[in-house]
N, C-alpha and C positions, 0 to 999 in steps of 0.2 A: 504493500500500500504506500510505501515511502516515495517521496520526491527524490529525484536523482541526487539532490544535495545532501540527502541523508543515507545515501548508498555509497556513492563514489569515494568520499573521504575515508570511510571504514574499509573499503576495498584497498585503498592505498596504504592504510595503516596495517592491514592484514599482511600485505606483501612485505612491508618493512619489518614487522614483528613476528611473522610466521603464525599469526593468529587465525582463528576460524570464525567466519561470519555465518551466523545462523538466522534463518528467515522464518517469521511467523506466518503460517498459512492464512489465507483469506477465504471466507465462505462465499457461497453463491449470492448471498444477500449483500455482500460487500462489507462484512464485519470481520474483525480479527477473531481467529479461533483461540480464545483465551485458554481453553483446556490444553490445546497443543502447545501454546506458549509456555505454560508452566512446566510442561514435560521437557522443554528445551533447556530450561534453567539447570545449572549445576554449580558446584563449588568453583569450577573453572571460569564461570561467566564473570567478566570484568565490567561490562558496560551494556546497558539496555537503552537504545536510542530509538524513540518512537514518535511518530507524528500524532499530535493531539487531534487534529481534524484533517481528513483526507482532502487535498486540493482537487482531486479528480472526482470523488464520489460524494463528498460532503459528510461522510461518516464521522461521528464523534466517538473516539475511542475511550474505553474505561481506564483512563490513565492512573487514577488512584489505585485501582486494583492491580494494574500492571507494575506500578512503582512499589507497592507493598510486597508483591511476590519477588521482585528483583532485589529489594533490600534484604528479604529473608534469605536469599541465596548469596548475599554478600556483594552484590553488584551495585555500581553507580548508575544513576539514571539521567538521561537527557531528553527533554521534551521539546519537539519542534512545534512552536506555537504560532507559526506564521499565519495559519488559516484560522486559528481559534481566537486570537486576542481581540479582534474586532467584533466578534459575535458573542463570546462567552465571558462570564466573570472569571477572572484569573486570580487565584490566591496561591502563590507558590509555597507558602508555609502549610496551608491546609493540604495541598497536593503532596507535599513532602518530596518534591523532585530535587535532585542535586543541581541540575542545570536546566535553564529554560531560555529559549531564544525566539525572537520574532523580528520581522522586518518592517521598516517604516512605511513602505508603499502599500502595505496591506491594511494599514489603519488610517488611510486618507492622508498620509504624510509623504515626504519625498523619498526617492530612491537613493540607494547608496548609504543608508544609515539604518541602524537597528538597535536592538537591546539584547544583551546577553547577561543573564542572571546566573550566579553560582553561589552555593553556600559558602559562607565566609571561611570556615575551617578548611575546606577543600581548596579554595582559591589561594589561601595563604601558603599552602603546601606546594602548589603547582609552580613550576618555573615560568618566567616570562617567555613568550613565543616570538616577541619582537624586541629589538634593541634600539635605543636612540634617546632623544631628549624626553623629559617629563617622567619616564619610568625609572629614573635613577634617583637614589638618595645622595650618593657620593661616588665620584670616579677618581681613581688613581691608576697609574700604569700597573700597579701590583694587584689591585682588586676593585671590583665595583659592588656596591651594595644597592639593593633595589628599594624603590619607594613603597609606601603603604598602599593598600587598596583604595580606590580602583586604579590609581595612577600607575601601579606596577605593570598593568597591561596596556597602557596608552602611550606608545612610543611616538614621538614627533608631534606635530601640530594636528589636533583632532579636527574632524569635520564639523566645525562650530555652527555654520549657518544652517545646515540640514538638521543638526541636533536641536537648535532653537525651534525650527519648523516642526520637528517631530513632537516637541512638547505641546505646541499649539494644537496639533492634530489630536493628541491624547486628551487634552483639555476639552476639545470639542466633543469627543466621544463621551467623556465623563459627564459633561454638562447636559448633553442630549439624553443620557441615561441608557445604560446597556439593556435593561429590561424592556424599556420602551422600544428600542431598536429591534431587539429580538422578537418581541410580540408582532411587530410589523413584518419582519422578515419571514417569520414562521407562517403568518397568514398568507403571504405571497407564495411561499413554498407549497402550502396545501392547495391553493388555488391553481398554481401552475402545474402541479403534479396531476391534478384532476383533469385539467384541460388538455394537457399533452398526452395523457394516456388514452384519451378519446380519439386520437389520430391513428388511423389504420396503419399498421406496419411499424409504428414507433415503439421502441423498447427502452425503458429506463434502466441504466446500469448502476446498481448500488441502491438497495432499498433497506438500508439499516434502520433499526428502530429509532436510533438517535442520530439526527442529521442537522446540519446547518442548511442555509438557503442556497443550495447548489443542486442542479439537476444535470446529470450527464446522460445522454441518450444516443441511440443509433436508430437508423431507419433502414428497413429491409431493402437490400440490393442497391443502396445509395451510399457513396463514400462520404464520410463526414465533411471533408474539405469542400466537396461540391455544394453541400447544403450551406456551409459557412459563406462561400462566395456569393451565392444567390441571396442569402439573408443580408449580407453586407451591402449588396446593390440596392436593397430596400431600406438601408439605414438602420439595420438591426445588428447590434454587436454581440457576437458570441465568440467563444474560443473553440477551436477545433484541433484535433491531433491527439497525441499521447499525453500531453500536459506534463511532460517531464516525469512520467511514471510508466515507462515502457514495460517493466516487468509486470505491472498490474494489468496493462492491456493484454499482455501475453497470457496472463492467468485467465482472462475472460475470452481469449481467442479472437480478439478484434484488433484492427489497425489503430483505432482511436475512437473518440466520441465527439459529439457536439456538446458543449457545456454552457449552460445558461446560469449565470450567477445573479442573485438578487440582493440588493443592499437597501439601506435606509431611504435612499432617494428614488427607488423604483416604485412603479404603480401597477394596479390591475390593468389599466389601459395599455401599458407597455407589454404585459403578458398577452393580452388579446392581439396586439400587433405581431408578437412573436408567433402565435398560433396561426394567424392569417398568413404571415410570411412563409411559414413552414408548409402550409397547404399549397401555396403558389409554387414554392420550390419543388415540392414532391410532384406536382402536376407537370412541371416542366421537365423533370428528370425521369419520369416514369415512362 
């Protein structure tokens, strides 16, 4: 279910450390097989890195249960919150994750900036991964001592402008109210699911019990990219392709999907336009 960004780094690390990367199976509904996951854990497990919400399917994973099981096995946990932070209430202490990361552009902020949280005790033990200004306390030719957190991990001049903009974006979400946003998005999800499922030949990929406002679908005998092009010509924006989750597409035996994502600014009328646009596109391609 993972985005490539939560696969490739671990593959690189496995090559370096001769470690083994284990994969949690995904059910036909698009949910993680938690029973199979727990069987994968062993005293050798060092790290469990999992996506909080699937960018392809919208599935909300049971991260608290996943983290608890990982900790019982003695493993450290990292949660990819890129897709969850804008939709769900995030409490890293309640979650008890060791690391949590999300990107600015997924919370109505700028690209090229994000947030990485780590438990203080672990961050203090870890060595810096970049060297330069700001991350040092004292430098001599004999020895360098490192700064306190968080400066220890901030080498050089930080991305100040985008960080200021990210704060404004987070303030905007907080002031709007997560629950208010989620209620609106879930209403759109339910409406869109009902309307899209009424289209002959359309199949939704990912029907987890817990989802955010994302619908991925395929249409029988029509390539997702062709649908996307015709929708784009009508001024309707969707994402097509494998969504940087090629292993997940392989799991379902498909080249990719059409993905419609709904946010606080979307409306029922826009969903109606999507449905009408799809009907026109299908008629042209059939």
